[in-house]
N, C-alpha and C positions, 0 to 999 in steps of 0.2 A: 775524280770526275764522276758526275752522275751518269748512271747507265742510261742509254737511249731507250725511248718508249718502243715497245714491241707492237707493231701494227700489222693487221691483216686486211686485205682489200678484197671485197666481194662484189662482183659485177659481171653480168653475162655478156656485156659488150667488151670484147677483147681490147679494142682500141682505147676505150675509156679506162679500163683497168691498167693498161700499160702506161697511159698518160698519168694516172694518179700515182702509180709506183714511181715513175720518173720524177715527178714533182716532189714527192715526199723524200725520195732518196737524196735530194740535194741538201737536206737539212740534217746536220749531225746529231740532232736530238731525237731522231726517228730512225728506227730500223724495221724494214719490211721483212716479216718472218713467214708470210704465207699469202697465197691467193686462192680464190675459189670463184667458180662461174655459176653456181646455183646455191640455193639455200641449204639443201641437204649436205652438200660438200662443206658449206660454211659451218654447220653444226658439228660435223666430224672434225674439222680443222680446229674449231674452238676448244673442243674437248682434248684434242691431241697436243696442241701447242700452247693454249692458254695465253693468247696475246693480251696486252693491256687494253687495246682499243681495236675494234673491228669496224671498218667502214662498210656499211651494208646498203646495197641497192634494194629497191622494193620489188619491182616487176622482174621476176626471173623464172626460168623453167624449173621443173621438178618440185621445188619448194620455194614459195615467195619469201621476201624479206621479213614480212610480218610474222609468219609462222616460225621462220628460222630464229627471229629475235626471241619469241616466246620460249622456244626450246633451249636456246643458249642461256637465257636468263635463269631458267629452271635448272639446267645441268651444269653450267659453268658461270655462276653469278659474279665471279671476279672479272669477267670480260665485259668491258663497257661497249655498248653498241651506239655508233653514230650513224644515223640514217642519211643517205644521199638521195635527194629527191628533186623533182621538178614540180612546177605548179600543177602539171597535169596529173600528178600523183596525189592530189589533195584528198581524195576519198579514202586513201590508204594510210595516211600519216597518223591520224588519230588512233587507229588500231595499233600501229607500231609503237606509239608512245604508251598506250595502255599495256602493251606487251612487255614493257620494261626498257625501251630504248632510252639512252641518256640524253638524246637530243637529235637534231637533224639540221642539215645544211643543204643549200641549193647546189646543183651541179655546176652552176656558173660562178660559184664562189671564187674569189681571188686566192692564189696559192698561199699567201701569207695568212689569210683569214682561215683557211682550212687547217693550216698547221696550228694556229692559235686555238681553233675549235677542238682539235685533237688533244691538246694539252689541257684544255678546260675540262673535258669529260674524263680524261685520265686522272685528274686531280680529285675526282669525285663529285664535281659540280654538274648541274644540268644546264644545257645550252639554251638559255632563254634571253640572254642579254642583248645580242646583236639585233640591230634594227630589222634586218632581213628576217630574223626569226619571228619577231613580233608580227610582221606582215603575214607569214605563213600560218601562225597560230590563229590570227583573225580569219584567214582563208579557210582553214580546215574545220574551224568551229562554227562557220556561218550557218550550217544546217543542224547544229546540235539543238535538240529539243529539251526544254526544261524537264527535269525529273523530280516530281513532288517528294518522292522518298529521299532523294539526295538532299533536297532543300531542307528537310526536317533536321538534318545533321547540323546545319548552320546554327541551330538554336543553342548549341554548346558554346559558341564563341561569344566573347565580350564584344561590345560595339567597336572598340579599337581593333581587335583581331579580325572582325568582319571587314573593316575598312582596309586593313593590310592585305587580306585575302583578295579583295577587289583589285587592289593595285598590283598584286602578284599576277592575277589573271590577265591584267592589261599589259603584262610584259615588263613591268618595272624591275630594275635591279634593287638590291638592298640599299645601295648608295643613293639611288634616285628616290627611294621611299623615305630614307632618312632626311633627305633635303626637303622633300615635299611636306613631311610631317614635323619638321624641325625637331628631330630627336637624334640621339647618337645611333650610329650604324649597329652597335652592339645591342641596342634596345630592339631594333628591327629584327636582328637575328634571333633574339629571344622570342619575339612574337611569332616569327616564322616557325621556330621549333615547336612552340606550343600549338600552333594551328595544325601542323602536320600530326602531332601526337593526338590531339583531341579528335581530329577527323579520320585518324588511322590511315593516313596517306603515306605512300612510300617515299615520295620526293616532291620537289617543287613543280615539276611538270604535271603531276597528278593533281596538284592544287589548281593549276590553270584549267585542266579538264573539268574538275568539279565546279569551278566558278562558272563555266558555261553551262554545264549540265543542270545546275540549280537555278539558272536564270539570273544569278547575281550580277553577271556581266553579259552584255549582248554586243555583238559586233556592230560598231557604229553608234552605240548607245552613249549617253552622257558620261562625262568623267565624274568620278566620285568626289565629293566635297568633304572637308573636315567639319563634321557637325556632331561629333560624339563627345561625351564628357571626359574622355581621356586625352584631350588635346595635347597635353604636355608629356605624353609617354605612355 
């Protein structure tokens, strides 16, 4: 049998932390290995226990979840950070993602969705696919200002890669992009890999952030259209 995922839960709200642990403990694929009530304790716990995934609150005493995420990514890169947030935390989420978080979910998420999210980030993926995540991405990037220096980086991309980056920034999954562009999903994965390499981006989440920073995508803006010469792939 596959070993259960080792999970740590970080939240300064004792009732919330207890509830999360209770929910996760009902799933045989998950093992709770530690808890922390502030970011400093989370950094220590990550280094000592090395959990597969750490559920991280943002607003906490001693050290907030953003700085804790940065320190854990630097000192224990094997630990995947899944941010737990509310819409009221929108000013903080972009900073957490820049700090290396693998994704984020809302605290009102359904138990089965939370378990699925944990497995997603544990597998090495970034959590951008769920519809609720797209809503949060739009919300936290609403005040992102175009950065001309970042925009110049886009000149390295082919028209098709630029189009794919636009779709990524709008929260499309690889499967949705393949359907929209009428190409194989493997072709989309190749485009994504090349985009990340050319732009020197760590992961898909940072591609989303760059899309907004460059002004390539704006919240509420028009959907991209297929008008490039690489229509068939």
